[in-house]
ZATIMI-784782 format. One record per residue (C-alpha): y, z, x; residue in three letters. Coordinates in steps of 0.05 Angstrom, whole numbers, plus 32768, in hexadecimal, padded with zeros to 4 digits. Each point is the difference from the previous one (the first is absolute). Layout:
# residues N
+------+------+------+------+
!   py !   pz !   px ! resn !
+------+------+------+------+
!    Y !    Z !    X !  Ala !
...
+------+------+------+------+
***
This chain:
# residues 413
+------+------+------+------+
!   py !   pz !   px ! resn !
+------+------+------+------+
! 79B7 ! 7D44 ! 8097 !  Unk !
! 8028 ! 7FC1 ! 8011 !  Unk !
! 804A ! 7FFF ! 7FF1 !  Unk !
! 801C ! 7FCF ! 7FCD !  Unk !
! 8025 ! 7FC0 ! 8010 !  Unk !
! 804C ! 8005 ! 8000 !  Unk !
! 802F ! 7FC8 ! 7FF1 !  Unk !
! 8046 ! 8004 ! 801F !  Unk !
! 8034 ! 7FD3 ! 7FE0 !  Unk !
! 8034 ! 7FF0 ! 8035 !  Unk !
! 7FF8 ! 7FEB ! 8049 !  Unk !
! 8042 ! 801B ! 8019 !  Unk !
! 8003 ! 803B ! 802F !  Unk !
! 7FF1 ! 8033 ! 7FC9 !  Unk !
! 7FC3 ! 7FDC ! 7FE7 !  Unk !
! 7FE6 ! 7FF3 ! 8046 !  Unk !
! 8008 ! 8049 ! 8013 !  Unk !
! 7FDC ! 8016 ! 7FC1 !  Unk !
! 7FC8 ! 7FCF ! 800F !  Unk !
! 7FFA ! 801A ! 8047 !  Unk !
! 7FFA ! 8048 ! 7FEA !  Unk !
! 7FCE ! 7FEF ! 7FC9 !  Unk !
! 7FD6 ! 7FD9 ! 8031 !  Unk !
! 7FFD ! 803B ! 8030 !  Unk !
! 7FE6 ! 802C ! 7FC7 !  Unk !
! 7FC7 ! 7FD1 ! 7FF1 !  Unk !
! 801B ! 7FD8 ! 7FC5 !  Unk !
! 7FF4 ! 7FB6 ! 7FF8 !  Unk !
! 8045 ! 7FE2 ! 7FF8 !  Unk !
! 801C ! 7FBF ! 7FE6 !  Unk !
! 804A ! 7FF1 ! 800A !  Unk !
! 801D ! 7FD1 ! 7FCC !  Unk !
! 8044 ! 7FE0 ! 8009 !  Unk !
! 8022 ! 7FC4 ! 7FE1 !  Unk !
! 8012 ! 7FE3 ! 8044 !  Unk !
! 7FDD ! 8027 ! 8037 !  Unk !
! 8012 ! 8035 ! 8034 !  Unk !
! 804A ! 800F ! 800E !  Unk !
! 801A ! 7FCA ! 7FD1 !  Unk !
! 8036 ! 802C ! 7FE1 !  Unk !
! 802F ! 8038 ! 8016 !  Unk !
! 7FCF ! 8018 ! 8036 !  Unk !
! 800F ! 7FC4 ! 802B !  Unk !
! 804B ! 8005 ! 7FFF !  Unk !
! 8012 ! 8049 ! 8008 !  Unk !
! 8025 ! 801A ! 803D !  Unk !
! 7FC2 ! 801F ! 8020 !  Unk !
! 8016 ! 8049 ! 8001 !  Unk !
! 7FD0 ! 803B ! 7FF8 !  Unk !
! 8038 ! 802A ! 7FE2 !  Unk !
! 7FD9 ! 8040 ! 7FF8 !  Unk !
! 803F ! 8027 ! 8013 !  Unk !
! 8021 ! 7FEC ! 7FBE !  Unk !
! 8001 ! 8036 ! 7FCB !  Unk !
! 803C ! 7FEE ! 7FD5 !  Unk !
! 7FF4 ! 7FDE ! 7FBD !  Unk !
! 802E ! 7FC8 ! 7FEC !  Unk !
! 800F ! 8025 ! 7FBF !  Unk !
! 8030 ! 8037 ! 8016 !  Unk !
! 8040 ! 8022 ! 7FE8 !  Unk !
! 803B ! 7FD6 ! 8015 !  Unk !
! 7FD8 ! 7FC1 ! 8009 !  Unk !
! 8020 ! 7FE2 ! 7FC2 !  Unk !
! 8045 ! 8006 ! 801F !  Unk !
! 7FE8 ! 7FD9 ! 803D !  Unk !
! 7FD9 ! 7FCF ! 7FD4 !  Unk !
! 803D ! 7FEE ! 7FD6 !  Unk !
! 8028 ! 7FF3 ! 8040 !  Unk !
! 7FCA ! 7FD2 ! 801A !  Unk !
! 7FFA ! 7FDC ! 7FBD !  Unk !
! 8048 ! 7FE9 ! 8007 !  Unk !
! 7FE9 ! 7FD1 ! 8037 !  Unk !
! 7FD1 ! 7FCA ! 7FE5 !  Unk !
! 7FE3 ! 7FF7 ! 8046 !  Unk !
! 8000 ! 804A ! 8012 !  Unk !
! 7FC6 ! 8030 ! 800C !  Unk !
! 7FF1 ! 8007 ! 7FB5 !  Unk !
! 8009 ! 7FCC ! 7FCA !  Unk !
! 7FE7 ! 7FF0 ! 7FBB !  Unk !
! 7FF8 ! 7FB7 ! 7FED !  Unk !
! 8028 ! 7FF5 ! 7FBF !  Unk !
! 7FC4 ! 7FDF ! 7FDE !  Unk !
! 7FD6 ! 803E ! 800D !  Unk !
! 8033 ! 8036 ! 7FEF !  Unk !
! 7FE4 ! 800F ! 7FBA !  Unk !
! 7FB9 ! 8004 ! 801A !  Unk !
! 800F ! 8031 ! 8038 !  Unk !
! 802A ! 8030 ! 7FD4 !  Unk !
! 7FC4 ! 802C ! 7FEA !  Unk !
! 7FEB ! 8007 ! 8049 !  Unk !
! 8047 ! 8012 ! 8014 !  Unk !
! 8004 ! 8036 ! 7FCA !  Unk !
! 7FBF ! 801E ! 801A !  Unk !
! 801C ! 7FFD ! 8047 !  Unk !
! 803D ! 8026 ! 7FE8 !  Unk !
! 7FD3 ! 8035 ! 7FE0 !  Unk !
! 7FD9 ! 8007 ! 8040 !  Unk !
! 8040 ! 800B ! 8027 !  Unk !
! 800B ! 8047 ! 7FE8 !  Unk !
! 7FF9 ! 8036 ! 8036 !  Unk !
! 7FC0 ! 801F ! 7FE5 !  Unk !
! 7FDB ! 7FBD ! 7FFB !  Unk !
! 801B ! 7FEB ! 8044 !  Unk !
! 7FE4 ! 8040 ! 8020 !  Unk !
! 7FBC ! 7FF3 ! 7FE0 !  Unk !
! 8001 ! 7FB8 ! 8017 !  Unk !
! 8016 ! 8014 ! 8046 !  Unk !
! 7FC7 ! 8032 ! 8008 !  Unk !
! 7FCE ! 7FCD ! 7FE6 !  Unk !
! 8018 ! 7FCA ! 8030 !  Unk !
! 8001 ! 8031 ! 803A !  Unk !
! 7FB8 ! 8015 ! 7FF2 !  Unk !
! 7FE9 ! 7FB7 ! 7FF9 !  Unk !
! 8024 ! 7FE7 ! 803E !  Unk !
! 7FEA ! 803C ! 802A !  Unk !
! 7FB9 ! 7FE4 ! 7FF9 !  Unk !
! 8015 ! 7FB8 ! 8009 !  Unk !
! 7FFE ! 7FFF ! 804C !  Unk !
! 7FBE ! 8025 ! 800A !  Unk !
! 7FE1 ! 7FD4 ! 7FC9 !  Unk !
! 8017 ! 7FC2 ! 8024 !  Unk !
! 7FE7 ! 8019 ! 8043 !  Unk !
! 7FBA ! 8008 ! 7FE2 !  Unk !
! 8002 ! 7FBA ! 7FE2 !  Unk !
! 801D ! 7FDE ! 803E !  Unk !
! 7FCA ! 8021 ! 802A !  Unk !
! 7FC5 ! 7FED ! 7FD6 !  Unk !
! 8019 ! 7FB8 ! 7FF3 !  Unk !
! 8015 ! 7FF3 ! 8048 !  Unk !
! 8048 ! 7FF0 ! 7FEC !  Unk !
! 801F ! 803A ! 8027 !  Unk !
! 801F ! 7FCF ! 8033 !  Unk !
! 802E ! 7FE3 ! 7FCA !  Unk !
! 802C ! 803E ! 7FF9 !  Unk !
! 8034 ! 8021 ! 802C !  Unk !
! 802C ! 803E ! 7FFA !  Unk !
! 8045 ! 7FEF ! 801A !  Unk !
! 8025 ! 8027 ! 7FCA !  Unk !
! 8034 ! 7FEB ! 7FCD !  Unk !
! 804A ! 7FFD ! 800F !  Unk !
! 8032 ! 8008 ! 7FC8 !  Unk !
! 8044 ! 7FE1 ! 800E !  Unk !
! 8043 ! 8009 ! 7FDD !  Unk !
! 8040 ! 7FD9 ! 8005 !  Unk !
! 802D ! 8031 ! 7FDB !  Unk !
! 800C ! 804A ! 8009 !  Unk !
! 7FF8 ! 800C ! 7FB6 !  Unk !
! 7FBB ! 7FE1 ! 7FFD !  Unk !
! 7FEB ! 8028 ! 803E !  Unk !
! 8019 ! 8041 ! 7FE2 !  Unk !
! 7FDD ! 7FF0 ! 7FBF !  Unk !
! 7FBD ! 7FF8 ! 8023 !  Unk !
! 7FFD ! 8045 ! 801E !  Unk !
! 7FE8 ! 8025 ! 7FC1 !  Unk !
! 7FC5 ! 7FD0 ! 7FFD !  Unk !
! 7FEE ! 800F ! 8048 !  Unk !
! 8001 ! 804A ! 7FF1 !  Unk !
! 7FD1 ! 7FF3 ! 7FC6 !  Unk !
! 7FCF ! 7FDD ! 802F !  Unk !
! 8005 ! 803A ! 8031 !  Unk !
! 7FEE ! 802F ! 7FC7 !  Unk !
! 7FBC ! 7FDF ! 8000 !  Unk !
! 7FF7 ! 8004 ! 804B !  Unk !
! 8016 ! 7FB9 ! 8010 !  Unk !
! 8027 ! 7FF5 ! 8040 !  Unk !
! 8043 ! 7FDE ! 7FF9 !  Unk !
! 802E ! 7FFB ! 803C !  Unk !
! 8049 ! 7FEF ! 7FF3 !  Unk !
! 801C ! 7FD4 ! 8038 !  Unk !
! 8045 ! 7FED ! 8017 !  Unk !
! 8014 ! 7FB8 ! 800F !  Unk !
! 7FF1 ! 8006 ! 804B !  Unk !
! 7FB9 ! 8019 ! 7FF3 !  Unk !
! 7FF5 ! 7FC9 ! 7FCD !  Unk !
! 8017 ! 7FCB ! 8030 !  Unk !
! 7FCF ! 8019 ! 8034 !  Unk !
! 7FC8 ! 7FF3 ! 7FCE !  Unk !
! 801D ! 7FBF ! 7FE4 !  Unk !
! 802F ! 7FDE ! 8031 !  Unk !
! 800C ! 7FC5 ! 7FD1 !  Unk !
! 8025 ! 8027 ! 7FCB !  Unk !
! 8049 ! 7FF3 ! 7FF1 !  Unk !
! 803B ! 802E ! 8007 !  Unk !
! 8002 ! 8006 ! 7FB3 !  Unk !
! 7FCA ! 8036 ! 8003 !  Unk !
! 801D ! 8047 ! 7FFA !  Unk !
! 7FC0 ! 8028 ! 8004 !  Unk !
! 7FB9 ! 8007 ! 7FE8 !  Unk !
! 7FBE ! 8025 ! 8005 !  Unk !
! 7FBB ! 7FF5 ! 801D !  Unk !
! 7FBF ! 8011 ! 7FDC !  Unk !
! 7FD1 ! 7FFF ! 803C !  Unk !
! 7FBF ! 8008 ! 7FD9 !  Unk !
! 800A ! 7FC2 ! 7FD6 !  Unk !
! 7FCD ! 7FC9 ! 800F !  Unk !
! 7FFD ! 7FB5 ! 7FF7 !  Unk !
! 7FCB ! 7FCB ! 7FFD !  Unk !
! 8007 ! 7FBF ! 8028 !  Unk !
! 7FFA ! 7FD3 ! 7FC3 !  Unk !
! 7FEE ! 801A ! 7FBA !  Unk !
! 7FDE ! 7FBE ! 7FEC !  Unk !
! 7FD6 ! 7FFF ! 803F !  Unk !
! 7FEA ! 8048 ! 7FF3 !  Unk !
! 7FEA ! 7FEE ! 7FB9 !  Unk !
! 7FD9 ! 7FC3 ! 8018 !  Unk !
! 7FDF ! 8029 ! 8038 !  Unk !
! 7FEA ! 8034 ! 7FCD !  Unk !
! 7FE7 ! 7FCA ! 7FD2 !  Unk !
! 7FD7 ! 7FE0 ! 8038 !  Unk !
! 7FE3 ! 8043 ! 8013 !  Unk !
! 7FEE ! 800F ! 7FB7 !  Unk !
! 7FDE ! 7FBC ! 7FF9 !  Unk !
! 7FD9 ! 800F ! 803F !  Unk !
! 7FE9 ! 8042 ! 7FE2 !  Unk !
! 7FE6 ! 7FDD ! 7FC1 !  Unk !
! 803B ! 8006 ! 7FD0 !  Unk !
! 8005 ! 7FC4 ! 7FD2 !  Unk !
! 8043 ! 7FDD ! 7FF4 !  Unk !
! 800A ! 7FD7 ! 7FC1 !  Unk !
! 803A ! 7FD4 ! 7FEB !  Unk !
! 8012 ! 8007 ! 7FB7 !  Unk !
! 8039 ! 8015 ! 7FD3 !  Unk !
! 7FF2 ! 8034 ! 7FCA !  Unk !
! 801D ! 7FEA ! 7FBE !  Unk !
! 7FE3 ! 8039 ! 7FD6 !  Unk !
! 7FE3 ! 8045 ! 800E !  Unk !
! 7FDB ! 8029 ! 7FCB !  Unk !
! 7FDD ! 8042 ! 8003 !  Unk !
! 7FB5 ! 7FFC ! 7FFB !  Unk !
! 7FDB ! 8041 ! 8003 !  Unk !
! 8019 ! 8028 ! 803B !  Unk !
! 8016 ! 7FC0 ! 8023 !  Unk !
! 8021 ! 7FBF ! 7FED !  Unk !
! 7FF4 ! 7FB7 ! 7FF0 !  Unk !
! 802E ! 7FCF ! 8023 !  Unk !
! 800D ! 7FBA ! 7FE7 !  Unk !
! 8019 ! 7FD0 ! 8035 !  Unk !
! 802C ! 7FC4 ! 7FF5 !  Unk !
! 7FC8 ! 7FD2 ! 8017 !  Unk !
! 7FD5 ! 8019 ! 7FC6 !  Unk !
! 7FD3 ! 8030 ! 8026 !  Unk !
! 7FF2 ! 8046 ! 7FE7 !  Unk !
! 7FF3 ! 803A ! 802F !  Unk !
! 7FE5 ! 8043 ! 7FE9 !  Unk !
! 8015 ! 8038 ! 802F !  Unk !
! 7FE0 ! 8044 ! 7FFA !  Unk !
! 8035 ! 801A ! 8031 !  Unk !
! 8043 ! 7FDD ! 8005 !  Unk !
! 803E ! 800A ! 802B !  Unk !
! 8041 ! 7FDF ! 7FEA !  Unk !
! 8029 ! 7FF5 ! 803F !  Unk !
! 8026 ! 7FBF ! 7FF4 !  Unk !
! 8047 ! 801A ! 800A !  Unk !
! 8034 ! 7FE2 ! 7FD2 !  Unk !
! 7FCA ! 7FDF ! 7FD6 !  Unk !
! 7FDE ! 8042 ! 7FF1 !  Unk !
! 802D ! 8012 ! 7FC5 !  Unk !
! 7FE2 ! 7FCC ! 7FD1 !  Unk !
! 7FB8 ! 8013 ! 8010 !  Unk !
! 800E ! 804A ! 7FF9 !  Unk !
! 801F ! 7FF3 ! 7FBB !  Unk !
! 7FC2 ! 7FDA ! 7FEB !  Unk !
! 7FD7 ! 803B ! 8016 !  Unk !
! 8029 ! 8030 ! 7FD7 !  Unk !
! 8036 ! 801A ! 8030 !  Unk !
! 8049 ! 7FED ! 7FF7 !  Unk !
! 801C ! 8008 ! 8046 !  Unk !
! 804C ! 7FF7 ! 800A !  Unk !
! 7FF7 ! 7FD3 ! 803C !  Unk !
! 8032 ! 7FCA ! 8014 !  Unk !
! 800D ! 7FD6 ! 803D !  Unk !
! 8033 ! 800C ! 8036 !  Unk !
! 8006 ! 7FBA ! 801C !  Unk !
! 800B ! 8002 ! 804C !  Unk !
! 8018 ! 7FC9 ! 802D !  Unk !
! 7FF9 ! 7FF4 ! 804B !  Unk !
! 8005 ! 7FCE ! 8038 !  Unk !
! 7FD2 ! 8001 ! 803D !  Unk !
! 801F ! 7FE1 ! 803D !  Unk !
! 7FD3 ! 7FEB ! 803A !  Unk !
! 8039 ! 7FFB ! 8033 !  Unk !
! 8038 ! 802F ! 7FE7 !  Unk !
! 8029 ! 7FFF ! 8040 !  Unk !
! 8004 ! 804C ! 8002 !  Unk !
! 7FD1 ! 8036 ! 8018 !  Unk !
! 7FEE ! 8036 ! 7FCD !  Unk !
! 7FD2 ! 8035 ! 801C !  Unk !
! 7FEC ! 8026 ! 7FC1 !  Unk !
! 8005 ! 8002 ! 7FB4 !  Unk !
! 804A ! 8003 ! 7FEB !  Unk !
! 8013 ! 801C ! 7FBD !  Unk !
! 8046 ! 7FF1 ! 7FE4 !  Unk !
! 8005 ! 8031 ! 7FC5 !  Unk !
! 8048 ! 7FF0 ! 7FEF !  Unk !
! 7FED ! 7FB7 ! 7FF4 !  Unk !
! 7FB9 ! 8008 ! 7FE4 !  Unk !
! 7FD8 ! 7FD6 ! 8031 !  Unk !
! 7FDB ! 8003 ! 8042 !  Unk !
! 7FF8 ! 7FDB ! 8042 !  Unk !
! 7FB8 ! 8001 ! 8017 !  Unk !
! 7FE3 ! 7FE4 ! 8041 !  Unk !
! 7FBB ! 7FE2 ! 7FF1 !  Unk !
! 7FD1 ! 7FD9 ! 802C !  Unk !
! 8013 ! 7FC1 ! 7FD9 !  Unk !
! 804B ! 800A ! 8007 !  Unk !
! 8039 ! 802A ! 7FE7 !  Unk !
! 7FFD ! 800F ! 7FB6 !  Unk !
! 8042 ! 800E ! 7FDC !  Unk !
! 7FF3 ! 8016 ! 7FB9 !  Unk !
! 8002 ! 8031 ! 7FC7 !  Unk !
! 8031 ! 800D ! 7FC8 !  Unk !
! 7FEC ! 8004 ! 7FB7 !  Unk !
! 8007 ! 7FCB ! 7FCA !  Unk !
! 7FE7 ! 800C ! 7FB9 !  Unk !
! 7FEB ! 7FBE ! 7FE5 !  Unk !
! 7FB8 ! 8005 ! 7FEB !  Unk !
! 7FC8 ! 7FD1 ! 8014 !  Unk !
! 8018 ! 7FBE ! 7FE4 !  Unk !
! 8049 ! 7FF3 ! 8013 !  Unk !
! 800D ! 7FD3 ! 803C !  Unk !
! 8013 ! 801B ! 8044 !  Unk !
! 8048 ! 800B ! 8013 !  Unk !
! 8001 ! 7FEE ! 804A !  Unk !
! 804A ! 8013 ! 8006 !  Unk !
! 7FE6 ! 8047 ! 8005 !  Unk !
! 7FE0 ! 7FEF ! 8043 !  Unk !
! 8042 ! 7FE1 ! 8018 !  Unk !
! 8025 ! 8040 ! 7FEC !  Unk !
! 7FCF ! 802B ! 8028 !  Unk !
! 8007 ! 7FD4 ! 803D !  Unk !
! 804B ! 8005 ! 7FFD !  Unk !
! 7FFC ! 804C ! 7FFD !  Unk !
! 7FCB ! 8003 ! 8036 !  Unk !
! 8030 ! 7FDC ! 802F !  Unk !
! 8031 ! 8039 ! 7FF6 !  Unk !
! 7FCD ! 802A ! 8027 !  Unk !
! 7FE2 ! 7FC8 ! 802C !  Unk !
! 8038 ! 7FCD ! 800B !  Unk !
! 7FD5 ! 7FCF ! 8028 !  Unk !
! 7FCA ! 7FFA ! 7FCB !  Unk !
! 7FE8 ! 7FB8 ! 7FF6 !  Unk !
! 7FD7 ! 7FE8 ! 7FC5 !  Unk !
! 7FEA ! 7FBA ! 8015 !  Unk !
! 7FB8 ! 7FF5 ! 7FED !  Unk !
! 8000 ! 803D ! 7FD3 !  Unk !
! 7FCF ! 8002 ! 7FC5 !  Unk !
! 801B ! 801D ! 7FBE !  Unk !
! 7FD4 ! 8026 ! 7FD0 !  Unk !
! 8004 ! 8027 ! 7FBF !  Unk !
! 7FCD ! 8031 ! 7FE5 !  Unk !
! 7FF5 ! 8031 ! 7FC7 !  Unk !
! 7FFE ! 804B ! 800D !  Unk !
! 7FDD ! 8025 ! 7FC7 !  Unk !
! 802E ! 8039 ! 7FEF !  Unk !
! 7FFD ! 803B ! 7FD0 !  Unk !
! 803F ! 8027 ! 7FEB !  Unk !
! 7FEC ! 8044 ! 801C !  Unk !
! 7FF0 ! 7FE0 ! 8044 !  Unk !
! 7FB7 ! 8017 ! 7FFD !  Unk !
! 7FC6 ! 7FCF ! 7FFE !  Unk !
! 7FC7 ! 8004 ! 7FCE !  Unk !
! 7FC1 ! 8018 ! 8023 !  Unk !
! 7FC6 ! 8016 ! 7FD6 !  Unk !
! 7FD5 ! 7FF2 ! 7FC4 !  Unk !
! 8016 ! 7FDA ! 7FC2 !  Unk !
! 800D ! 802E ! 7FC6 !  Unk !
! 7FBF ! 8019 ! 7FE3 !  Unk !
! 7FD5 ! 7FDA ! 8032 !  Unk !
! 7FD3 ! 8012 ! 803A !  Unk !
! 7FF1 ! 7FB8 ! 8013 !  Unk !
! 8045 ! 7FDF ! 8004 !  Unk !
! 8031 ! 8014 ! 8036 !  Unk !
! 8048 ! 7FEC ! 8010 !  Unk !
! 8020 ! 7FF9 ! 8044 !  Unk !
! 8044 ! 7FDE ! 7FF9 !  Unk !
! 804B ! 800C ! 7FFB !  Unk !
! 800D ! 8012 ! 8049 !  Unk !
! 8043 ! 7FDB ! 8002 !  Unk !
! 801B ! 8002 ! 8048 !  Unk !
! 7FC5 ! 8028 ! 801A !  Unk !
! 7FC3 ! 7FD6 ! 7FF2 !  Unk !
! 7FEE ! 7FF5 ! 8049 !  Unk !
! 8010 ! 8049 ! 8011 !  Unk !
! 7FD5 ! 801E ! 7FC8 !  Unk !
! 7FC8 ! 7FCE ! 7FFD !  Unk !
! 7FCC ! 8026 ! 8029 !  Unk !
! 800C ! 8043 ! 7FDF !  Unk !
! 7FFE ! 7FDF ! 7FBB !  Unk !
! 7FBE ! 7FE0 ! 8012 !  Unk !
! 7FE4 ! 8044 ! 8014 !  Unk !
! 8019 ! 8021 ! 7FC1 !  Unk !
! 7FE2 ! 7FCA ! 7FD2 !  Unk !
! 7FBD ! 8004 ! 8025 !  Unk !
! 7FFF ! 804C ! 7FFA !  Unk !
! 800C ! 7FFB ! 7FB5 !  Unk !
! 7FCB ! 7FCB ! 7FF6 !  Unk !
! 7FD1 ! 802E ! 8029 !  Unk !
! 8011 ! 803A ! 7FD1 !  Unk !
! 8023 ! 8027 ! 8038 !  Unk !
! 8044 ! 8021 ! 8002 !  Unk !
! 8030 ! 7FD5 ! 802B !  Unk !
! 8023 ! 8020 ! 803B !  Unk !
! 8042 ! 7FF0 ! 7FDE !  Unk !
! 800A ! 801D ! 7FBA !  Unk !
! 7FFC ! 7FC4 ! 7FD1 !  Unk !
! 8023 ! 8024 ! 7FC6 !  Unk !
! 8046 ! 7FE3 ! 800E !  Unk !
! 7FE4 ! 7FB9 ! 8002 !  Unk !
! 7FDA ! 8001 ! 7FBD !  Unk !
! 8003 ! 7FC2 ! 7FD4 !  Unk !
! 800E ! 802A ! 7FC2 !  Unk !
! 803D ! 8024 ! 801C !  Unk !
! 8032 ! 7FD3 ! 7FDD !  Unk !
+------+------+------+------+
***
């Protein structure tokens, strides 16, 4: 018996990984996107396969840090005044998810999901021939105050609880790894198992090319309306076309909330707007992914240049960019790398789809066995793409996923 066609809405890294896994199981797949592969957040992330991360953003004590950051309009966390009333319900859910019991549940769920992230990616890289676009140089966390360094140690112990190697380093050891750092650094830690891709956009485009070569269809079109029809859905596109999908995967990141609501699921998803600048000739040598937790951004060496980016801005999908946030990150990055130059740098802003309990939605729509969700991965979309694709394909196949899908249900809210 032949398997049904599956429509995947979203050609970012999550949608591409879902399409790749469905293809390997014998499904005929069409990927539908309003612009095409890697047009959104998947092209502008920092490139880290952060499978060693287990801590949810929602955690006891986070509010104290968040309020401190909010005092700086160009700091690691900000809320645009015009969006403050809209983000309030999300913030209240975030506060509720920050209690110790919920944090422990979220931590265990993230640890289970990310433990499968690396082996899932290894399988996908191997079959798609994209294995030469990844390297494992580790992630180095750097701190410029003793207080921030001391505050990081409980988090490292939490990672070690799940078998993740974290090596605290003194300044001399750090300088041997990264000779370009300034004397402002007081200490840090290396996560040697962290991996990084050369260029997240290039990886997406390579996967898309491979999928096309294997017979997957790509279609440009924006879904304006989604309705349940039988076990599947009927999609109305802005260009007037109608698509009837017996099996449907919603994987369009920050734009998934509206479609899920039309299909009967009210998901508390909002966007963490992230900014970066990619500098082709930065004037400094950075040998590995650098995380600056006290300042909320990263420095990432890619094949196309050095990417400085991160932070969180709540401002929805419609407000204009605030490029002063990039300037602020560059100023702070020079505290760690004084010789950093930005001539020729390209600025970018993208939308991370974020859910208050820090867990994505992975699984069927409420009361459906033909509609599936794969969105809300926030800062870990690239990391969790391959395992998400495997989980979705297992569920469409009627099999139990390797990772327990219960914590990621659409109806958990």
